[in-house]
C-alpha positions in Angstrom: 9.0 20.5 15.2 9.7 23.9 13.7 9.7 24.7 10.0 13.5 24.7 9.8 13.8 21.1 11.2 10.9 19.9 9.0 12.6 21.2 5.9 15.9 19.7 6.9 14.4 16.2 7.3 12.5 16.5 4.0 15.8 17.5 2.3 17.3 14.2 3.8 14.6 12.5 1.7 15.5 14.7 -1.3 12.0 16.2 -1.2 11.0 19.9 -1.2 7.6 21.1 -0.2 5.9 24.2 -1.7 5.1 26.7 1.1 1.4 26.1 2.1 -0.9 29.1 1.8 -1.1 29.8 5.5 0.1 32.8 7.5 2.5 30.7 9.5 4.1 27.3 9.0 2.1 24.3 10.3 3.8 22.1 12.9 4.4 18.5 12.1 2.4 16.0 14.1 3.8 14.0 17.0 2.5 10.9 18.8 2.0 12.8 22.0 0.0 15.7 20.6 -3.4 15.3 18.9 -4.0 17.9 16.3 -7.3 18.5 14.5 -7.2 16.9 11.1 -8.3 20.1 9.5 -4.9 21.6 10.6 -3.1 19.3 8.2 -3.1 20.3 4.5 -5.3 18.0 2.5 -3.1 18.4 -0.6 0.6 18.5 -0.4 2.3 19.8 -3.6 5.7 18.3 -4.0 8.4 18.9 -6.5 11.5 16.8 -7.0 15.0 18.2 -6.8 16.7 14.9 -7.4 19.2 14.3 -10.2 18.3 10.9 -11.6 21.3 9.3 -13.2 19.7 6.1 -14.3 18.3 6.0 -17.8 15.9 3.2 -17.1 13.7 3.1 -13.9 14.4 0.2 -11.6 11.7 -2.5 -11.8 9.3 -2.9 -8.9 9.8 -5.9 -6.7 8.5 -9.2 -8.0 5.0 -10.3 -7.1 5.0 -12.8 -4.3 2.6 -15.7 -4.4 -0.6 -15.6 -2.4 0.1 -16.9 1.1 -2.3 -19.1 3.0 -2.1 -17.4 6.4 -3.4 -19.0 9.6 -6.1 -17.2 11.6 -4.9 -14.2 13.6 -3.3 -14.9 16.9 -5.2 -13.0 19.5 -2.4 -12.5 22.0 1.1 -13.7 22.7 2.1 -14.9 26.2 4.7 -12.1 26.7 7.6 -10.4 24.9 10.3 -12.6 26.4 8.5 -15.9 25.5 7.9 -14.7 21.9 11.5 -13.5 21.5 12.8 -16.9 22.7 10.5 -18.7 20.3 11.8 -16.7 17.4 15.4 -17.2 18.4 14.9 -21.0 18.6 12.8 -21.2 15.4 13.8 -23.7 12.7 10.4 -23.8 10.9 12.0 -23.1 7.5 15.5 -23.4 5.9 16.4 -19.8 6.8 16.8 -20.8 10.5 19.9 -22.8 9.6 21.4 -20.0 7.4 21.0 -17.0 9.6 23.7 -15.3 11.7 21.1 -13.7 14.0 17.3 -13.4 14.0 16.0 -9.9 13.5 13.0 -9.8 15.8 12.1 -6.0 15.7 12.9 -2.9 17.6 11.2 0.2 19.0 8.5 1.2 21.5 6.5 -1.8 22.6 3.2 0.1 22.9 3.8 2.3 19.8 0.9 3.9 18.1 2.6 3.4 14.7 4.1 0.1 13.5 6.2 -0.2 10.3 6.5 -3.6 8.6 9.3 -4.5 6.1 9.9 -7.7 4.3 13.0 -9.5 5.6 16.5 -8.7 7.0 19.4 -7.9 4.8 23.1 -8.6 5.3 23.7 -5.9 7.8 20.6 -6.7 9.7 21.7 -10.4 9.8 24.9 -9.3 11.5 23.5 -6.9 14.0 20.1 -8.4 14.8 18.4 -5.0 14.3 16.0 -4.1 11.5 16.8 -1.4 8.9 20.4 -0.5 9.8 21.9 -0.3 6.3 21.4 2.3 3.5 17.7 1.6 3.4 17.6 2.0 7.2 19.2 5.4 7.0 16.6 6.5 4.5 13.8 5.0 6.7 15.2 7.1 9.7 14.9 10.2 7.5 11.4 9.3 6.5 10.4 8.8 10.2 12.0 12.2 11.1 10.1 13.8 8.3 6.9 12.7 10.0 8.0 14.5 13.1 8.9 11.3 15.0 12.0 9.5 16.2 12.6 5.8 15.6 12.3 5.2 19.3 8.6 6.3 19.2 7.5 3.7 16.7 8.0 -0.1 16.3 9.7 -1.6 13.3 9.6 -5.3 12.3 9.7 -7.5 9.3 7.4 -10.2 7.9 10.3 -12.7 8.0 12.8 -12.7 10.9 15.8 -14.3 9.1 17.7 -13.2 6.1 17.0 -15.0 2.8 20.2 -15.9 0.8 21.6 -13.1 -1.4 18.8 -10.8 -0.1 16.2 -12.4 -2.3 12.5 -12.0 -1.5 11.3 -14.5 1.0 9.3 -17.3 -0.6 5.8 -18.6 0.3 7.0 -21.3 2.8 9.3 -18.8 4.6 6.5 -16.2 4.9 4.0 -18.8 6.1 6.4 -20.1 8.7 7.1 -16.7 10.1 3.9 -14.6 9.7 2.3 -15.7 13.0 5.3 -14.2 14.9 4.4 -10.9 13.3 0.8 -11.3 14.2 1.7 -11.9 17.9 3.9 -8.8 17.8 0.9 -6.8 16.6 -1.2 -8.3 19.3 1.3 -7.3 22.0 1.8 -3.8 20.6 -1.8 -3.0 19.6 -0.8 -0.1 17.4 -3.3 2.4 16.2 -2.0 2.2 12.7 0.3 0.1 10.5 2.5 1.0 7.5 3.6 -1.8 5.2 6.8 -1.1 3.3 7.0 -2.7 -0.1 5.4 -5.4 -2.1 6.2 -8.4 0.1 5.0 -6.8 3.2 1.8 -5.5 1.6 1.0 -8.7 -0.1 1.7 -10.8 3.0 -0.4 -8.7 5.3 -3.3 -8.4 2.9 -3.0 -11.9 1.3 -3.1 -10.5 -2.2 -1.0 -10.5 -5.4 -1.5 -6.8 -6.2 1.7 -4.8 -6.6 2.7 -2.1 -4.2 1.9 0.4 -6.9 -1.7 -0.8 -7.0 -2.0 -1.1 -3.2 -0.6 2.3 -2.2 -2.9 5.3 -1.9 -5.6 3.1 -0.3 -6.7 2.3 3.2 -7.0 -1.3 4.4 -7.5 -3.0 7.8 -5.5 -5.7 9.5 -6.6 -8.5 11.9 -9.7 -8.9 14.0 -9.2 -5.5 15.6 -9.3 -3.8 12.1 -6.1 -1.8 12.5 -5.9 0.8 9.7 -3.2 -0.3 7.3 -1.4 1.7 4.6 1.0 0.3 2.0 3.9 2.3 0.4 7.2 1.7 -1.3 10.1 0.1 0.5 13.1 2.4 1.3 15.4 0.0 -0.7 13.2 0.6 -3.7 13.5 4.3 -3.2 17.3 4.1 -3.3 16.9 2.6 -6.8 14.0 4.8 -7.9 14.3 8.1 -6.1 11.7 9.7 -8.3 9.1 7.7 -6.3 9.9 9.6 -3.0 7.1 12.1 -3.6 4.5 9.4 -3.7 5.8 8.0 -0.4 5.5 11.5 1.2 1.9 11.7 0.0 1.3 8.3 1.7 3.0 9.6 4.9 0.8 12.7 4.9 -2.3 10.5 4.8 -0.9 8.5 7.7 -0.2 11.6 9.7 -3.7 13.0 9.1 -5.3 9.9 10.3 -3.0 9.5 13.3 -4.0 13.0 14.4 -7.7 12.4 14.0 -9.2 11.8 17.5 -10.5 8.3 17.9 -14.3 7.9 17.9 -14.0 5.3 20.6 
């Protein structure tokens, strides 16, 4: 991706980058090209050009309870079987309320997997994750990373929409989380990015807020997949002044994605 495209995508996120102190612009990383980690700036200075109209910042999402999660599932039989099980699932009350299940979408052997919390109203109608306003912002975020949505895999912790777009509760998460684990086992991503408090808490079995979790590296499952937590796009729509922090998280992910594996 050239510098003009990179700046266009960052502008879609309402973020401007100071020009790095290099003789020529650095290219953004891609999944197909491995770039030495030294080629990516370690510190990215960001200034905001956003006009914030709200006088009070929106509160962070509520803290979800600690979830007792079953041991990781090593592998799922196959994609078709797993999709059929999700579509037939009535393990919690959301199964009777949904219009469509929202299984996930993207490349089935993606190197990067993004995890949200639960479908919203538009996702419930289409059966696709992140298709509303938050989805458009997520697309801009992915493009700012130098990627297309088709190159990654996007899923949610919960596959059915909670009423009134509330956060999923403990029973709903517990009933659904093993489907996500099976998706991870099938995809075997190199890296995972949890979007928001519910996703971060559910995957890490913690009560820490997203603000406390972001900026740190964790691992997920028996295969110790590197996991990063950042703010959910819906939260960024309410608190656009947090976009700079998200970009710093994405820089960390891109640096690690472009570090050659030691295996």
